[in-house]
C-alpha positions as CSV (number, residue, x, y, z in Angstrom):
1,X,104.2,89.6,106.5
2,X,100.6,88.6,107.8
3,X,102.2,90.0,111.5
4,X,103.2,93.8,109.9
5,X,100.2,93.6,108.5
6,X,98.3,92.8,112.0
7,X,100.0,95.7,113.7
8,X,99.5,98.3,111.0
9,X,96.1,97.4,111.1
10,X,96.2,97.8,115.0
11,X,98.8,101.2,115.1
12,X,95.8,102.4,113.4
13,X,97.2,103.0,110.1
14,X,94.9,102.3,107.9
15,X,92.3,104.6,108.2
16,X,88.6,103.3,109.3
17,X,89.9,99.5,109.8
18,X,89.6,97.7,113.2
19,X,90.9,94.3,113.7
20,X,87.1,93.9,114.8
21,X,85.7,94.6,111.6
22,X,87.7,93.4,109.3
23,X,86.7,93.0,105.5
24,X,87.4,92.2,102.2
25,X,88.5,95.5,101.8
26,X,90.0,96.5,104.2
27,X,94.1,96.7,102.9
28,X,92.9,98.1,100.3
29,X,95.1,101.3,100.6
30,X,98.3,99.0,101.2
31,X,100.8,99.9,98.9
32,X,103.6,97.7,98.8
33,X,107.2,98.2,97.0
34,X,107.5,98.5,92.8
35,X,105.9,100.8,90.7
36,X,102.0,101.8,89.4
37,X,102.3,100.7,86.5
38,X,103.8,97.5,87.3
39,X,104.1,94.8,89.9
40,X,103.6,95.6,94.0
41,X,105.2,92.3,95.3
42,X,104.6,92.4,99.2
43,X,106.3,89.6,99.9
44,X,107.9,86.2,97.8
45,X,108.6,82.5,98.3
46,X,110.5,80.3,96.5
47,X,108.5,77.2,97.7
48,X,104.8,76.6,98.8
49,X,102.6,79.0,101.2
50,X,103.0,76.8,104.2
51,X,106.9,77.1,104.2
52,X,107.2,79.8,106.7
53,X,110.9,79.7,105.8
54,X,111.3,80.5,103.2
55,X,109.3,83.7,102.6
56,X,111.1,87.3,101.5
57,X,110.0,90.9,103.0
58,X,110.5,93.1,99.9
59,X,111.1,96.7,102.6
60,X,115.4,97.6,100.8
61,X,115.0,100.6,100.5
62,X,110.9,101.0,100.9
63,X,108.8,100.3,103.5
64,X,105.1,98.9,103.3
65,X,102.9,102.5,103.8
66,X,98.7,102.7,103.3
67,X,97.8,105.8,102.5
68,X,101.0,107.0,102.2
69,X,101.9,106.8,105.2
70,X,103.4,106.2,107.5
71,X,105.8,108.8,105.6
72,X,109.8,108.0,106.6
73,X,112.3,110.6,105.6
74,X,115.9,108.2,105.0
75,X,118.6,109.5,107.0
76,X,121.4,110.9,104.2
77,X,123.8,108.1,104.4
78,X,122.2,105.6,104.1
79,X,120.3,107.1,101.0
80,X,123.3,107.3,99.7
81,X,123.9,104.2,100.4
82,X,121.7,102.8,98.3
83,X,122.1,105.1,95.9
84,X,125.4,103.4,95.2
85,X,123.9,99.9,95.4
86,X,120.8,101.4,92.6
87,X,124.2,103.1,90.0
88,X,126.4,99.5,89.9
């Protein structure tokens, strides 16, 4: 998870944030899967934080974004499969 966020910062996807000038507010625009009115969860673990082999990143059907970037368009057949899976 940390490597993904680091890559987003290095790739300049977080406006005005640079790796050498990070502050506690640097990731305020980070948006994870979930609804605005409920929890937005980026990653979960069934164990403790040091158990790095047990972390799951929540990206099924959506992606991490910052300030609504990057903008992805889902391939139509993939969208059909996701819609079908969600309707079951």
